[in-house]
PQR file with spaces between the fields and no chain letter, atoms N, CA, C, O and H, PARSE charges and radii, in Angstrom:
ATOM       1  N    MET     1     -59.928   81.807    0.155 -0.4000 1.5000
ATOM       2  CA   MET     1     -59.580   82.945   -0.662 -0.0000 2.0000
ATOM       3  C    MET     1     -58.703   82.435   -1.814  0.5500 1.7000
ATOM       4  O    MET     1     -57.878   81.540   -1.635 -0.5500 1.4000
ATOM       5  N    VAL     2     -58.896   83.008   -2.959 -0.4000 1.5000
ATOM       6  CA   VAL     2     -58.099   82.684   -4.135 -0.0000 2.0000
ATOM       7  C    VAL     2     -57.327   83.929   -4.552  0.5500 1.7000
ATOM       8  O    VAL     2     -57.901   85.008   -4.700 -0.5500 1.4000
ATOM       9  H    VAL     2     -59.566   83.736   -3.103  0.4000 1.0000
ATOM      10  N    MET     3     -56.025   83.768   -4.738 -0.4000 1.5000
ATOM      11  CA   MET     3     -55.170   84.873   -5.187 -0.0000 2.0000
ATOM      12  C    MET     3     -54.599   84.490   -6.549  0.5500 1.7000
ATOM      13  O    MET     3     -53.836   83.532   -6.670 -0.5500 1.4000
ATOM      14  H    MET     3     -55.559   82.891   -4.617  0.4000 1.0000
ATOM      15  N    VAL     4     -54.975   85.244   -7.557 -0.4000 1.5000
ATOM      16  CA   VAL     4     -54.470   85.005   -8.913 -0.0000 2.0000
ATOM      17  C    VAL     4     -53.270   85.908   -9.128  0.5500 1.7000
ATOM      18  O    VAL     4     -53.351   87.123   -8.942 -0.5500 1.4000
ATOM      19  H    VAL     4     -55.595   86.023   -7.459  0.4000 1.0000
ATOM      20  N    VAL     5     -52.147   85.300   -9.523 -0.4000 1.5000
ATOM      21  CA   VAL     5     -50.914   86.050   -9.747 -0.0000 2.0000
ATOM      22  C    VAL     5     -50.532   85.883  -11.221  0.5500 1.7000
ATOM      23  O    VAL     5     -49.846   84.926  -11.580 -0.5500 1.4000
ATOM      24  H    VAL     5     -52.082   84.314   -9.674  0.4000 1.0000
ATOM      25  N    PRO     6     -50.974   86.812  -12.072 -0.5600 1.5000
ATOM      26  CA   PRO     6     -50.649   86.699  -13.489  0.2800 2.0000
ATOM      27  C    PRO     6     -49.261   87.266  -13.773  0.5500 1.7000
ATOM      28  O    PRO     6     -48.762   88.098  -13.015 -0.5500 1.4000
ATOM      29  N    PRO     7     -48.639   86.821  -14.859 -0.5600 1.5000
ATOM      30  CA   PRO     7     -47.373   87.449  -15.253  0.2800 2.0000
ATOM      31  C    PRO     7     -47.677   88.879  -15.702  0.5500 1.7000
ATOM      32  O    PRO     7     -48.417   89.088  -16.663 -0.5500 1.4000
ATOM      33  N    THR     8     -47.117   89.836  -15.022 -0.4000 1.5000
ATOM      34  CA   THR     8     -47.404   91.243  -15.295 -0.0000 2.0000
ATOM      35  C    THR     8     -46.140   92.054  -15.078  0.5500 1.7000
ATOM      36  O    THR     8     -45.050   91.493  -14.968 -0.5500 1.4000
ATOM      37  H    THR     8     -46.515   89.667  -14.241  0.4000 1.0000
ATOM      38  N    ALA     9     -46.277   93.350  -15.017 -0.4000 1.5000
ATOM      39  CA   ALA     9     -45.126   94.236  -14.840 -0.0000 2.0000
ATOM      40  C    ALA     9     -44.378   93.881  -13.561  0.5500 1.7000
ATOM      41  O    ALA     9     -44.997   93.748  -12.505 -0.5500 1.4000
ATOM      42  H    ALA     9     -47.162   93.806  -15.106  0.4000 1.0000
ATOM      43  N    PRO    10     -43.056   93.723  -13.635 -0.5600 1.5000
ATOM      44  CA   PRO    10     -42.263   93.339  -12.454  0.2800 2.0000
ATOM      45  C    PRO    10     -42.444   94.274  -11.262  0.5500 1.7000
ATOM      46  O    PRO    10     -42.323   93.835  -10.118 -0.5500 1.4000
ATOM      47  N    MET    11     -42.729   95.543  -11.503 -0.4000 1.5000
ATOM      48  CA   MET    11     -42.882   96.464  -10.381 -0.0000 2.0000
ATOM      49  C    MET    11     -44.114   96.143   -9.533  0.5500 1.7000
ATOM      50  O    MET    11     -44.216   96.589   -8.390 -0.5500 1.4000
ATOM      51  H    MET    11     -42.828   95.899  -12.432  0.4000 1.0000
ATOM      52  N    LEU    12     -45.044   95.376  -10.090 -0.4000 1.5000
ATOM      53  CA   LEU    12     -46.241   94.982   -9.344 -0.0000 2.0000
ATOM      54  C    LEU    12     -46.067   93.659   -8.612  0.5500 1.7000
ATOM      55  O    LEU    12     -46.836   93.339   -7.706 -0.5500 1.4000
ATOM      56  H    LEU    12     -44.962   95.014  -11.019  0.4000 1.0000
ATOM      57  N    LEU    13     -45.059   92.897   -9.005 -0.4000 1.5000
ATOM      58  CA   LEU    13     -44.847   91.572   -8.439 -0.0000 2.0000
ATOM      59  C    LEU    13     -43.859   91.650   -7.277  0.5500 1.7000
ATOM      60  O    LEU    13     -42.680   91.326   -7.422 -0.5500 1.4000
ATOM      61  H    LEU    13     -44.434   93.158   -9.741  0.4000 1.0000
ATOM      62  N    THR    14     -44.361   92.085   -6.126 -0.4000 1.5000
ATOM      63  CA   THR    14     -43.481   92.278   -4.981 -0.0000 2.0000
ATOM      64  C    THR    14     -43.798   91.284   -3.864  0.5500 1.7000
ATOM      65  O    THR    14     -44.902   90.748   -3.770 -0.5500 1.4000
ATOM      66  H    THR    14     -45.319   92.349   -6.008  0.4000 1.0000
ATOM      67  N    ARG    15     -42.808   91.066   -3.039 -0.4000 1.5000
ATOM      68  CA   ARG    15     -42.988   90.209   -1.874 -0.0000 2.0000
ATOM      69  C    ARG    15     -44.070   90.799   -0.968  0.5500 1.7000
ATOM      70  O    ARG    15     -44.851   90.067   -0.359 -0.5500 1.4000
ATOM      71  H    ARG    15     -41.911   91.501   -3.116  0.4000 1.0000
ATOM      72  N    ASN    16     -44.105   92.109   -0.890 -0.4000 1.5000
ATOM      73  CA   ASN    16     -45.079   92.790   -0.046 -0.0000 2.0000
ATOM      74  C    ASN    16     -46.513   92.454   -0.478  0.5500 1.7000
ATOM      75  O    ASN    16     -47.375   92.222    0.370 -0.5500 1.4000
ATOM      76  H    ASN    16     -43.471   92.704   -1.384  0.4000 1.0000
ATOM      77  N    LEU    17     -46.766   92.428   -1.773 -0.4000 1.5000
ATOM      78  CA   LEU    17     -48.100   92.088   -2.278 -0.0000 2.0000
ATOM      79  C    LEU    17     -48.450   90.639   -1.940  0.5500 1.7000
ATOM      80  O    LEU    17     -49.573   90.344   -1.532 -0.5500 1.4000
ATOM      81  H    LEU    17     -46.065   92.617   -2.461  0.4000 1.0000
ATOM      82  N    LEU    18     -47.492   89.748   -2.111 -0.4000 1.5000
ATOM      83  CA   LEU    18     -47.712   88.337   -1.792 -0.0000 2.0000
ATOM      84  C    LEU    18     -48.000   88.175   -0.300  0.5500 1.7000
ATOM      85  O    LEU    18     -48.912   87.441    0.080 -0.5500 1.4000
ATOM      86  H    LEU    18     -46.579   89.988   -2.442  0.4000 1.0000
ATOM      87  N    TYR    19     -47.234   88.850    0.538 -0.4000 1.5000
ATOM      88  CA   TYR    19     -47.426   88.810    1.990 -0.0000 2.0000
ATOM      89  C    TYR    19     -48.827   89.302    2.361  0.5500 1.7000
ATOM      90  O    TYR    19     -49.489   88.715    3.217 -0.5500 1.4000
ATOM      91  H    TYR    19     -46.493   89.447    0.230  0.4000 1.0000
ATOM      92  N    THR    20     -49.270   90.374    1.719 -0.4000 1.5000
ATOM      93  CA   THR    20     -50.597   90.916    2.003 -0.0000 2.0000
ATOM      94  C    THR    20     -51.678   89.885    1.684  0.5500 1.7000
ATOM      95  O    THR    20     -52.611   89.694    2.464 -0.5500 1.4000
ATOM      96  H    THR    20     -48.732   90.851    1.024  0.4000 1.0000
ATOM      97  N    GLY    21     -51.547   89.229    0.544 -0.4000 1.5000
ATOM      98  CA   GLY    21     -52.525   88.197    0.185 -0.0000 2.0000
ATOM      99  C    GLY    21     -52.548   87.052    1.179  0.5500 1.7000
ATOM     100  O    GLY    21     -53.614   86.561    1.551 -0.5500 1.4000
ATOM     101  H    GLY    21     -50.789   89.384   -0.089  0.4000 1.0000
ATOM     102  N    ILE    22     -51.365   86.629    1.608 -0.4000 1.5000
ATOM     103  CA   ILE    22     -51.266   85.509    2.550 -0.0000 2.0000
ATOM     104  C    ILE    22     -51.867   85.880    3.906  0.5500 1.7000
ATOM     105  O    ILE    22     -52.601   85.089    4.497 -0.5500 1.4000
ATOM     106  H    ILE    22     -50.500   87.028    1.306  0.4000 1.0000
ATOM     107  N    THR    23     -51.562   87.066    4.391 -0.4000 1.5000
ATOM     108  CA   THR    23     -52.033   87.447    5.723 -0.0000 2.0000
ATOM     109  C    THR    23     -53.511   87.824    5.753  0.5500 1.7000
ATOM     110  O    THR    23     -54.116   87.822    6.825 -0.5500 1.4000
ATOM     111  H    THR    23     -50.966   87.709    3.910  0.4000 1.0000
ATOM     112  N    ARG    24     -54.101   88.144    4.623 -0.4000 1.5000
ATOM     113  CA   ARG    24     -55.534   88.493    4.600 -0.0000 2.0000
ATOM     114  C    ARG    24     -56.435   87.265    4.517  0.5500 1.7000
ATOM     115  O    ARG    24     -57.628   87.338    4.812 -0.5500 1.4000
ATOM     116  H    ARG    24     -53.610   88.146    3.752  0.4000 1.0000
ATOM     117  N    ALA    25     -55.858   86.149    4.116 -0.4000 1.5000
ATOM     118  CA   ALA    25     -56.659   84.925    4.020 -0.0000 2.0000
ATOM     119  C    ALA    25     -57.062   84.477    5.428  0.5500 1.7000
ATOM     120  O    ALA    25     -56.222   84.430    6.327 -0.5500 1.4000
ATOM     121  H    ALA    25     -54.889   86.090    3.876  0.4000 1.0000
ATOM     122  N    LYS    26     -58.316   84.156    5.620 -0.4000 1.5000
ATOM     123  CA   LYS    26     -58.813   83.768    6.941 -0.0000 2.0000
ATOM     124  C    LYS    26     -58.530   82.303    7.257  0.5500 1.7000
ATOM     125  O    LYS    26     -57.967   81.992    8.307 -0.5500 1.4000
ATOM     126  H    LYS    26     -58.998   84.195    4.890  0.4000 1.0000
ATOM     127  N    LYS    27     -58.915   81.404    6.357 -0.4000 1.5000
ATOM     128  CA   LYS    27     -58.755   79.977    6.620 -0.0000 2.0000
ATOM     129  C    LYS    27     -57.857   79.289    5.600  0.5500 1.7000
ATOM     130  O    LYS    27     -57.036   78.442    5.953 -0.5500 1.4000
ATOM     131  H    LYS    27     -59.373   81.657    5.505  0.4000 1.0000
ATOM     132  N    LEU    28     -58.020   79.657    4.342 -0.4000 1.5000
ATOM     133  CA   LEU    28     -57.329   78.950    3.266 -0.0000 2.0000
ATOM     134  C    LEU    28     -56.977   79.932    2.169  0.5500 1.7000
ATOM     135  O    LEU    28     -57.756   80.831    1.853 -0.5500 1.4000
ATOM     136  H    LEU    28     -58.687   80.345    4.056  0.4000 1.0000
ATOM     137  N    LEU    29     -55.810   79.758    1.595 -0.4000 1.5000
ATOM     138  CA   LEU    29     -55.404   80.586    0.456 -0.0000 2.0000
ATOM     139  C    LEU    29     -54.964   79.672   -0.669  0.5500 1.7000
ATOM     140  O    LEU    29     -54.106   78.810   -0.483 -0.5500 1.4000
ATOM     141  H    LEU    29     -55.178   79.027    1.852  0.4000 1.0000
ATOM     142  N    ILE    30     -55.550   79.862   -1.822 -0.4000 1.5000
ATOM     143  CA   ILE    30     -55.147   79.145   -3.024 -0.0000 2.0000
ATOM     144  C    ILE    30     -54.511   80.171   -3.939  0.5500 1.7000
ATOM     145  O    ILE    30     -55.159   81.128   -4.364 -0.5500 1.4000
ATOM     146  H    ILE    30     -56.247   80.562   -1.974  0.4000 1.0000
ATOM     147  N    ILE    31     -53.230   79.966   -4.242 -0.4000 1.5000
ATOM     148  CA   ILE    31     -52.517   80.881   -5.123 -0.0000 2.0000
ATOM     149  C    ILE    31     -52.467   80.258   -6.504  0.5500 1.7000
ATOM     150  O    ILE    31     -51.972   79.144   -6.678 -0.5500 1.4000
ATOM     151  H    ILE    31     -52.704   79.189   -3.897  0.4000 1.0000
ATOM     152  N    ILE    32     -52.984   80.983   -7.483 -0.4000 1.5000
ATOM     153  CA   ILE    32     -52.979   80.518   -8.862 -0.0000 2.0000
ATOM     154  C    ILE    32     -51.980   81.361   -9.633  0.5500 1.7000
ATOM     155  O    ILE    32     -52.140   82.576   -9.752 -0.5500 1.4000
ATOM     156  H    ILE    32     -53.386   81.888   -7.341  0.4000 1.0000
ATOM     157  N    GLY    33     -50.955   80.716  -10.154 -0.4000 1.5000
ATOM     158  CA   GLY    33     -49.946   81.437  -10.914 -0.0000 2.0000
ATOM     159  C    GLY    33     -48.784   80.540  -11.270  0.5500 1.7000
ATOM     160  O    GLY    33     -48.670   79.411  -10.793 -0.5500 1.4000
ATOM     161  H    GLY    33     -50.825   79.729  -10.058  0.4000 1.0000
ATOM     162  N    ASN    34     -47.941   81.059  -12.103 -0.4000 1.5000
ATOM     163  CA   ASN    34     -46.751   80.368  -12.559 -0.0000 2.0000
ATOM     164  C    ASN    34     -45.722   80.317  -11.428  0.5500 1.7000
ATOM     165  O    ASN    34     -45.536   81.308  -10.721 -0.5500 1.4000
ATOM     166  H    ASN    34     -48.033   81.977  -12.490  0.4000 1.0000
ATOM     167  N    ASP    35     -45.049   79.172  -11.249 -0.4000 1.5000
ATOM     168  CA   ASP    35     -44.035   79.040  -10.206 -0.0000 2.0000
ATOM     169  C    ASP    35     -42.936   80.092  -10.334  0.5500 1.7000
ATOM     170  O    ASP    35     -42.457   80.623   -9.332 -0.5500 1.4000
ATOM     171  H    ASP    35     -45.200   78.368  -11.823  0.4000 1.0000
ATOM     172  N    LYS    36     -42.546   80.386  -11.561 -0.4000 1.5000
ATOM     173  CA   LYS    36     -41.486   81.380  -11.769 -0.0000 2.0000
ATOM     174  C    LYS    36     -41.913   82.761  -11.302  0.5500 1.7000
ATOM     175  O    LYS    36     -41.124   83.500  -10.714 -0.5500 1.4000
ATOM     176  H    LYS    36     -42.936   79.954  -12.374  0.4000 1.0000
ATOM     177  N    VAL    37     -43.160   83.102  -11.565 -0.4000 1.5000
ATOM     178  CA   VAL    37     -43.680   84.413  -11.160 -0.0000 2.0000
ATOM     179  C    VAL    37     -43.748   84.500   -9.633  0.5500 1.7000
ATOM     180  O    VAL    37     -43.361   85.513   -9.050 -0.5500 1.4000
ATOM     181  H    VAL    37     -43.802   82.501  -12.043  0.4000 1.0000
ATOM     182  N    ILE    38     -44.231   83.459   -8.999 -0.4000 1.5000
ATOM     183  CA   ILE    38     -44.340   83.457   -7.538 -0.0000 2.0000
ATOM     184  C    ILE    38     -42.953   83.481   -6.898  0.5500 1.7000
ATOM     185  O    ILE    38     -42.743   84.193   -5.916 -0.5500 1.4000
ATOM     186  H    ILE    38     -44.545   82.636   -9.473  0.4000 1.0000
ATOM     187  N    ASN    39     -42.015   82.724   -7.433 -0.4000 1.5000
ATOM     188  CA   ASN    39     -40.644   82.757   -6.922 -0.0000 2.0000
ATOM     189  C    ASN    39     -40.030   84.140   -7.109  0.5500 1.7000
ATOM     190  O    ASN    39     -39.281   84.612   -6.253 -0.5500 1.4000
ATOM     191  H    ASN    39     -42.186   82.146   -8.231  0.4000 1.0000
ATOM     192  N    TYR    40     -40.347   84.788   -8.227 -0.4000 1.5000
ATOM     193  CA   TYR    40     -39.866   86.148   -8.455 -0.0000 2.0000
ATOM     194  C    TYR    40     -40.396   87.077   -7.368  0.5500 1.7000
ATOM     195  O    TYR    40     -39.659   87.913   -6.845 -0.5500 1.4000
ATOM     196  H    TYR    40     -40.955   84.405   -8.922  0.4000 1.0000
ATOM     197  N    MET    41     -41.677   86.928   -7.030 -0.4000 1.5000
ATOM     198  CA   MET    41     -42.283   87.765   -5.994 -0.0000 2.0000
ATOM     199  C    MET    41     -41.598   87.550   -4.644  0.5500 1.7000
ATOM     200  O    MET    41     -41.360   88.503   -3.902 -0.5500 1.4000
ATOM     201  H    MET    41     -42.275   86.248   -7.454  0.4000 1.0000
ATOM     202  N    ILE    42     -41.290   86.316   -4.341 -0.4000 1.5000
ATOM     203  CA   ILE    42     -40.628   86.011   -3.071 -0.0000 2.0000
ATOM     204  C    ILE    42     -39.271   86.703   -2.996  0.5500 1.7000
ATOM     205  O    ILE    42     -38.883   87.205   -1.941 -0.5500 1.4000
ATOM     206  H    ILE    42     -41.484   85.542   -4.945  0.4000 1.0000
ATOM     207  N    GLN    43     -38.558   86.726   -4.106 -0.4000 1.5000
ATOM     208  CA   GLN    43     -37.225   87.328   -4.141 -0.0000 2.0000
ATOM     209  C    GLN    43     -37.254   88.849   -4.267  0.5500 1.7000
ATOM     210  O    GLN    43     -36.281   89.514   -3.914 -0.5500 1.4000
ATOM     211  H    GLN    43     -38.873   86.318   -4.963  0.4000 1.0000
ATOM     212  N    ASN    44     -38.358   89.406   -4.766 -0.4000 1.5000
ATOM     213  CA   ASN    44     -38.439   90.837   -5.060 -0.0000 2.0000
ATOM     214  C    ASN    44     -38.811   91.638   -3.809  0.5500 1.7000
ATOM     215  O    ASN    44     -39.987   91.777   -3.474 -0.5500 1.4000
ATOM     216  H    ASN    44     -39.149   88.865   -5.053  0.4000 1.0000
ATOM     217  N    VAL    45     -37.797   92.159   -3.134 -0.4000 1.5000
ATOM     218  CA   VAL    45     -38.037   92.952   -1.925 -0.0000 2.0000
ATOM     219  C    VAL    45     -38.102   94.443   -2.239  0.5500 1.7000
ATOM     220  O    VAL    45     -38.216   95.265   -1.330 -0.5500 1.4000
ATOM     221  H    VAL    45     -36.842   92.046   -3.407  0.4000 1.0000
ATOM     222  N    ASP    46     -38.031   94.790   -3.506 -0.4000 1.5000
ATOM     223  CA   ASP    46     -38.086   96.186   -3.927 -0.0000 2.0000
ATOM     224  C    ASP    46     -39.480   96.742   -3.679  0.5500 1.7000
ATOM     225  O    ASP    46     -40.473   96.167   -4.126 -0.5500 1.4000
ATOM     226  H    ASP    46     -37.938   94.122   -4.245  0.4000 1.0000
ATOM     227  N    SER    47     -39.552   97.844   -2.975 -0.4000 1.5000
ATOM     228  CA   SER    47     -40.857   98.479   -2.759 -0.0000 2.0000
ATOM     229  C    SER    47     -40.770   99.930   -3.203  0.5500 1.7000
ATOM     230  O    SER    47     -39.773  100.615   -2.972 -0.5500 1.4000
ATOM     231  H    SER    47     -38.746   98.311   -2.611  0.4000 1.0000
ATOM     232  N    LYS    48     -41.810  100.368   -3.828 -0.4000 1.5000
ATOM     233  CA   LYS    48     -41.875  101.729   -4.352 -0.0000 2.0000
ATOM     234  C    LYS    48     -42.722  102.589   -3.424  0.5500 1.7000
ATOM     235  O    LYS    48     -43.676  102.110   -2.811 -0.5500 1.4000
ATOM     236  H    LYS    48     -42.619   99.812   -4.015  0.4000 1.0000
ATOM     237  N    LYS    49     -42.367  103.846   -3.331 -0.4000 1.5000
ATOM     238  CA   LYS    49     -43.187  104.786   -2.573 -0.0000 2.0000
ATOM     239  C    LYS    49     -44.439  105.058   -3.391  0.5500 1.7000
ATOM     240  O    LYS    49     -44.363  105.380   -4.577 -0.5500 1.4000
ATOM     241  H    LYS    49     -41.592  104.235   -3.829  0.4000 1.0000
ATOM     242  N    ARG    50     -45.572  104.929   -2.755 -0.4000 1.5000
ATOM     243  CA   ARG    50     -46.842  105.145   -3.448 -0.0000 2.0000
ATOM     244  C    ARG    50     -47.309  106.560   -3.194  0.5500 1.7000
ATOM     245  O    ARG    50     -47.437  106.985   -2.046 -0.5500 1.4000
ATOM     246  H    ARG    50     -45.634  104.667   -1.791  0.4000 1.0000
ATOM     247  N    ASN    51     -47.562  107.285   -4.259 -0.4000 1.5000
ATOM     248  CA   ASN    51     -48.055  108.656   -4.161 -0.0000 2.0000
ATOM     249  C    ASN    51     -49.560  108.664   -4.396  0.5500 1.7000
ATOM     250  O    ASN    51     -50.027  108.891   -5.512 -0.5500 1.4000
ATOM     251  H    ASN    51     -47.459  106.940   -5.191  0.4000 1.0000
ATOM     252  N    THR    52     -50.305  108.413   -3.332 -0.4000 1.5000
ATOM     253  CA   THR    52     -51.755  108.319   -3.469 -0.0000 2.0000
ATOM     254  C    THR    52     -52.456  109.646   -3.210  0.5500 1.7000
ATOM     255  O    THR    52     -53.599  109.842   -3.623 -0.5500 1.4000
ATOM     256  H    THR    52     -49.925  108.229   -2.426  0.4000 1.0000
ATOM     257  N    GLY    53     -51.770  110.554   -2.528 -0.4000 1.5000
ATOM     258  CA   GLY    53     -52.400  111.810   -2.168 -0.0000 2.0000
ATOM     259  C    GLY    53     -53.302  111.679   -0.955  0.5500 1.7000
ATOM     260  O    GLY    53     -54.025  112.617   -0.622 -0.5500 1.4000
ATOM     261  H    GLY    53     -50.841  110.395   -2.193  0.4000 1.0000
ATOM     262  N    LEU    54     -53.273  110.539   -0.291 -0.4000 1.5000
ATOM     263  CA   LEU    54     -54.162  110.306    0.844 -0.0000 2.0000
ATOM     264  C    LEU    54     -53.892  111.286    1.978  0.5500 1.7000
ATOM     265  O    LEU    54     -54.832  111.839    2.549 -0.5500 1.4000
ATOM     266  H    LEU    54     -52.685  109.777   -0.561  0.4000 1.0000
ATOM     267  N    GLU    55     -52.630  111.510    2.311 -0.4000 1.5000
ATOM     268  CA   GLU    55     -52.315  112.434    3.398 -0.0000 2.0000
ATOM     269  C    GLU    55     -52.879  113.822    3.110  0.5500 1.7000
ATOM     270  O    GLU    55     -53.468  114.454    3.988 -0.5500 1.4000
ATOM     271  H    GLU    55     -51.867  111.060    1.847  0.4000 1.0000
ATOM     272  N    TYR    56     -52.698  114.292    1.877 -0.4000 1.5000
ATOM     273  CA   TYR    56     -53.208  115.610    1.489 -0.0000 2.0000
ATOM     274  C    TYR    56     -54.728  115.663    1.634  0.5500 1.7000
ATOM     275  O    TYR    56     -55.268  116.635    2.162 -0.5500 1.4000
ATOM     276  H    TYR    56     -52.220  113.779    1.164  0.4000 1.0000
ATOM     277  N    LYS    57     -55.406  114.638    1.173 -0.4000 1.5000
ATOM     278  CA   LYS    57     -56.873  114.606    1.233 -0.0000 2.0000
ATOM     279  C    LYS    57     -57.372  114.603    2.671  0.5500 1.7000
ATOM     280  O    LYS    57     -58.360  115.265    2.990 -0.5500 1.4000
ATOM     281  H    LYS    57     -54.967  113.849    0.743  0.4000 1.0000
ATOM     282  N    LEU    58     -56.690  113.858    3.543 -0.4000 1.5000
ATOM     283  CA   LEU    58     -57.100  113.807    4.954 -0.0000 2.0000
ATOM     284  C    LEU    58     -56.888  115.160    5.635  0.5500 1.7000
ATOM     285  O    LEU    58     -57.735  115.624    6.399 -0.5500 1.4000
ATOM     286  H    LEU    58     -55.887  113.320    3.285  0.4000 1.0000
ATOM     287  N    ARG    59     -55.751  115.780    5.348 -0.4000 1.5000
ATOM     288  CA   ARG    59     -55.477  117.101    5.946 -0.0000 2.0000
ATOM     289  C    ARG    59     -56.486  118.140    5.436  0.5500 1.7000
ATOM     290  O    ARG    59     -56.974  118.969    6.204 -0.5500 1.4000
ATOM     291  H    ARG    59     -55.062  115.404    4.728  0.4000 1.0000
ATOM     292  N    GLU    60     -56.786  118.088    4.163 -0.4000 1.5000
ATOM     293  CA   GLU    60     -57.747  119.019    3.571 -0.0000 2.0000
ATOM     294  C    GLU    60     -59.127  118.845    4.205  0.5500 1.7000
ATOM     295  O    GLU    60     -59.819  119.819    4.503 -0.5500 1.4000
ATOM     296  H    GLU    60     -56.390  117.414    3.539  0.4000 1.0000
ATOM     297  N    ARG    61     -59.501  117.608    4.399 -0.4000 1.5000
ATOM     298  CA   ARG    61     -60.808  117.318    5.005 -0.0000 2.0000
ATOM     299  C    ARG    61     -60.845  117.801    6.454  0.5500 1.7000
ATOM     300  O    ARG    61     -61.849  118.351    6.908 -0.5500 1.4000
ATOM     301  H    ARG    61     -58.939  116.818    4.157  0.4000 1.0000
ATOM     302  N    GLU    62     -59.745  117.592    7.170 -0.4000 1.5000
ATOM     303  CA   GLU    62     -59.656  118.018    8.556 -0.0000 2.0000
ATOM     304  C    GLU    62     -59.814  119.540    8.679  0.5500 1.7000
ATOM     305  O    GLU    62     -60.471  120.032    9.596 -0.5500 1.4000
ATOM     306  H    GLU    62     -58.930  117.145    6.801  0.4000 1.0000
ATOM     307  N    GLU    63     -59.208  120.269    7.749 -0.4000 1.5000
ATOM     308  CA   GLU    63     -59.283  121.718    7.762 -0.0000 2.0000
ATOM     309  C    GLU    63     -60.677  122.239    7.453  0.5500 1.7000
ATOM     310  O    GLU    63     -61.075  123.302    7.929 -0.5500 1.4000
ATOM     311  H    GLU    63     -58.675  119.870    7.004  0.4000 1.0000
ATOM     312  N    ASN    64     -61.421  121.473    6.642 -0.4000 1.5000
ATOM     313  CA   ASN    64     -62.764  121.907    6.228 -0.0000 2.0000
ATOM     314  C    ASN    64     -63.845  121.532    7.235  0.5500 1.7000
ATOM     315  O    ASN    64     -64.986  121.976    7.103 -0.5500 1.4000
ATOM     316  H    ASN    64     -61.097  120.609    6.255  0.4000 1.0000
ATOM     317  N    CYS    65     -63.513  120.730    8.228 -0.4000 1.5000
ATOM     318  CA   CYS    65     -64.531  120.305    9.215 -0.0000 2.0000
ATOM     319  C    CYS    65     -64.661  121.281   10.351  0.5500 1.7000
ATOM     320  O    CYS    65     -65.468  121.071   11.257 -0.5500 1.4000
ATOM     321  H    CYS    65     -62.586  120.369    8.336  0.4000 1.0000
């Protein structure tokens, strides 16, 4: 698996995203990116609440079945 980590908005460069990429790799992970960006991700433990609306959609679907 190849994970490309481009310099982008800091809110997207989280340790959680890096962890997800590492744990999803089956045999091998090649990370392509700047050392500074990857180090930033390692240090960035800030996580944002994601408002996807998934819970609402699931409840709505459950009610309609």
